[in-house]
C-alpha positions in Angstrom: 14.2 -0.8 3.6 11.7 1.9 2.6 12.5 5.2 4.3 10.2 7.7 2.6 7.8 9.6 4.9 4.4 11.1 4.3 1.6 12.3 6.6 -1.5 10.2 6.0 -4.7 11.8 7.1 -7.8 9.6 7.1 -11.2 11.3 7.5 -14.1 9.0 7.9 -17.8 9.9 7.6 -20.8 8.1 9.0 -22.0 7.2 5.5 -19.4 4.5 4.9 -17.0 6.7 3.0 -13.5 8.0 3.7 -11.1 10.5 2.3 -7.4 9.9 2.6 -4.8 12.6 1.9 -1.0 12.2 1.6 1.1 15.2 2.4 4.6 16.3 3.6 5.0 19.4 5.8 1.6 20.7 4.7 2.0 20.1 1.0 -0.7 17.6 -0.2 0.3 15.5 -3.2 -2.4 12.8 -3.2 -6.0 12.3 -2.3 -8.0 9.0 -2.3 -11.8 9.1 -2.0 -13.6 5.9 -1.2 -17.3 5.2 -0.6 -19.7 2.3 -0.2 -17.3 0.5 2.2 -18.4 -2.9 3.4 -16.6 -5.1 6.1 -14.3 -7.7 4.7 -14.6 -11.1 6.5 -11.5 -13.0 7.5 -9.8 -15.0 4.8 -9.8 -18.8 4.9 -7.6 -20.6 2.3 -7.3 -17.4 0.2 -11.1 -17.0 -0.3 -13.1 -14.4 1.6 -16.1 -16.0 3.4 -18.4 -13.6 1.6 -17.1 -14.6 -1.9 -18.6 -17.7 -3.6 -16.1 -20.2 -4.9 -16.2 -20.0 -8.7 -15.4 -22.5 -11.3 -15.7 -22.9 -15.0 -14.0 -21.0 -17.8 -11.4 -18.4 -17.1 -8.2 -18.3 -15.1 -8.1 -19.6 -11.6 -8.1 -17.1 -8.8 -4.7 -15.8 -7.7 -3.1 -17.5 -4.7 -3.2 -15.6 -1.4 -0.5 -13.0 -0.9 2.7 -14.4 0.6 4.6 -11.1 1.3 6.2 -8.1 -0.4 9.4 -7.5 -2.4 11.7 -4.6 -1.6 15.0 -3.4 -3.1 17.7 -2.6 -0.7 20.1 0.1 -1.8 22.9 1.5 0.4 24.7 4.4 -1.4 28.5 4.7 -1.2 29.8 7.7 0.8 31.5 10.3 -1.4 30.9 8.4 -4.6 27.5 9.5 -6.1 25.8 6.8 -8.2 27.8 4.0 -6.6 26.3 1.6 -4.1 28.0 -0.1 -1.2 25.2 -2.7 -1.4 22.2 -3.3 -3.5 20.0 -6.4 -3.8 16.3 -7.6 -3.7 14.7 -8.8 -0.5 11.5 -10.6 0.4 9.4 -9.8 3.5 7.0 -12.7 4.3 3.5 -11.7 5.3 3.3 -11.9 9.1 1.1 -14.7 10.5 -1.6 -13.6 12.9 -0.8 -14.8 16.4 -3.2 -17.3 17.9 -6.0 -15.5 19.8 -5.5 -12.1 18.1 -8.1 -10.5 15.9 -7.5 -9.6 12.3 -7.4 -5.9 11.7 -10.7 -4.2 10.7 -10.8 -4.3 6.9 -13.3 -2.6 4.6 -13.5 -2.8 0.8 -15.3 -1.2 -2.1 -15.2 -0.8 -5.8 -16.2 2.9 -5.6 -13.1 5.0 -5.3 -11.1 7.8 -7.0 -7.5 8.8 -7.0 -6.0 12.3 -7.4 -2.2 12.7 -7.5 -0.5 16.1 -8.0 3.0 16.7 -9.3 5.1 19.0 -7.2 8.4 20.7 -7.5 11.6 20.3 -5.4 10.9 23.4 -3.3 7.5 22.0 -2.0 8.5 18.4 -1.8 12.3 18.2 -1.6 12.6 14.5 -0.9 9.5 13.3 -2.7 9.0 15.5 -5.8 10.4 12.9 -8.2 8.0 10.3 -6.8 5.0 12.6 -6.7 5.7 13.6 -10.3 6.0 10.0 -11.5 2.8 9.0 -9.7 0.9 12.0 -11.1 2.0 11.1 -14.6 0.7 7.5 -14.4 -2.7 7.1 -16.1 -5.5 5.8 -13.9 -8.0 3.9 -16.0 -10.2 2.8 -13.1 -10.3 1.2 -9.7 -10.8 -2.6 -9.4 -11.0 -2.6 -5.6 -10.1 -0.2 -2.7 -9.5 -1.2 0.9 -9.3 0.6 4.2 -7.5 -1.4 6.9 -7.4 -0.2 10.5 -4.5 -1.5 12.4 -1.9 -0.4 15.0 1.8 -0.2 14.5 4.0 -1.1 11.6 6.4 -4.0 10.8 10.1 -3.4 11.5 10.7 -5.7 8.5 13.0 -7.8 10.6 11.8 -10.9 8.7 13.3 -9.7 5.4 15.3 -12.2 3.5 18.0 -11.4 0.9 17.2 -12.9 -2.5 20.1 -14.3 -4.6 
């Protein structure tokens, strides 16, 4: 399962904007700025209550998200480049328990991304990822979301894909 670590610092202001920075041991390698946040209403049948149902020409809207894909890789001891196990897994999206509230979600179309490449001295375990992300072109932002929640999944619902 994913085992990379980064400090995530979220600074919110009273004017419905936030700045989120990604760092590791004091070295910042990513900054996200978002403004004009509006509360997202709970989803019913894959359509937000605030969104009108659209018809007519064009493709249908995408189905609601069902979960996430991951790739499990367990390296072999003493044999670099060889795996003891490697296979794709699927983690279904958890269902909200009855009587619980959905996390506070806010969305906007006004956002910017700044990613910086770093070397192995400043980001020993993440430099290859930061370099790759910084090299990716960003042509625009379709939507940005800020979701407030507590805790993280232990991914115990993961299923091996054959």
